[in-house]
N, C-alpha and C positions, 0 to 999 in steps of 0.2 A: 605510532600507531592510537586510534582514537578508543574509549571507554569502552563505544559498542563493542567496538570487532575485538577488543579480547575480551570483552563478558561473554559473548557468541563463541568461543573458541575458532573464530573463523581459519581455513585452510589461507596458504598465500595468495591463492587464488581467488578464494573470496573475499576476502579483506582487500584487495583489488579492486574486487568491485564496488565494495561496501564504498572504500574513501575514494573511488574518481569522482572525478567534478571540471564543471565547463563543460559535463556534455551526457546527453541522459545516457542509462544503463540498461540493456535487456541480458537476463539472465536467462538461459535455458541447460537444460540439462535432464535428464533421468530420474526416476520416481524416486524420494530418498536421498539424496543427493544433497540435501542443503539447500537448494532454491530460496524457500522462504526465510530459512535463518538469513539467508543471507543478504536477503530485500529488508527483513527487520533490521540487521546490523549496517545497512547504510542508511533505514529511514531515522534511525538513532542516531547516528551518527552527526547524519544534516541537521537533528533537533539541537542536540549539541555545540553546534556551530551558529545557533543561534534561527534557525530559520524554521518560520511556524506552520504546525499541523495544514494550513491552510493554503500554502502555497508548494505542498510534494504531494505525487501521485504517486500511488505503490497500485499496480494496477497487472492484477494474474486471470487465469483464467475459468477459474473453479470457484463457484462461492465458499467453498470446503477452506482452499486458500485463503480466501482473502479474509475468511470467520479466524482462521487459525493467525493470518498474519496480524488482523488488530488484537485479537485476545494476547499475542506475543507483544506485540507492543504499549500494550495497557499494562501486562506483566511489567516490562521493564521499565516502565514510568512511576509504576507505585513503587521498582526497586532504588531507581531515581532519587525518587520522593523520601525512604525511608531512611536512606543516607544523610540527606542533603541535610548539613548542620547551620549554613546560613539560611536566614530567613529571606532575601531576596532569591538565593538560589530554589528554596524550597516554593518559592511563590511562584516560578517561572517552571517549575516541573510540576507543580498544581494545577497551573494555567492551561499546559498543555496535555495532562489526564483529562481535564475537562473539554478540552476541543477533541480528543481522540474520535468521541462519536460521531461528530459530523469530518470526521478527516478523509480524504479523499484515500480511501483502500478500499478495493474493489475488482470487478471482474472486467473483462474487455467492454463488455453485453455493457455490463452498466454504466462504464464512461460514456458509450456513444449514444445508448439510450439519454444520457443527462445531456449531451452537446445536441440531438436530436431535438429535447424536448425544449432546450433553451432556443434553438433557431429553427422552428418548424418550415416556416416562410420561407427561409432560404434552401431549405432539404426540400419542398415539397410536401411538406408530411402532412398529416393530420396532427394535431400538436396531442391527440386524445390515443394514438397508436397504444397499440401493447407488443412486444413483439412475439413471435410464434413461436408455440409450442416445440421442443427436437422433435419430436414421433413424427408432429403435422409436417413440419420439414423433410423429412424422410421421405416423407408417402407424395408429399408435393412434387421430391426432386424423381420419384422411381414413375411418378405419372408423367412428367415432363421429359 
């Protein structure tokens, strides 16, 4: 089992999701069940294998969950850094910690917006678009 799976005290099902390779993983469960812990364990296990943060997408539905995920990743990287005794290993964790702010850890909405902003012509949209507020969406759906 990876250090990430052990450190986050994942259940066997959570560890299986965190350590699955060769395909994308979707974690669905009720509130408070450990989804964020599982995703952070997966994220860190990928980093342990040498995958750079820029090659990993951790997507969730709420900004709160995305912030929590990023903060937990950052905290775990700081712990790895504290434990590292080998200079090359320390440097690797320092580099990852520095890259975590630019890492693709966010909401499905932010990912879609990023893709659309990168390809507005292909999507047939104004590159200066802004997502519609949730309340306005509900009003428009009701009117429709």
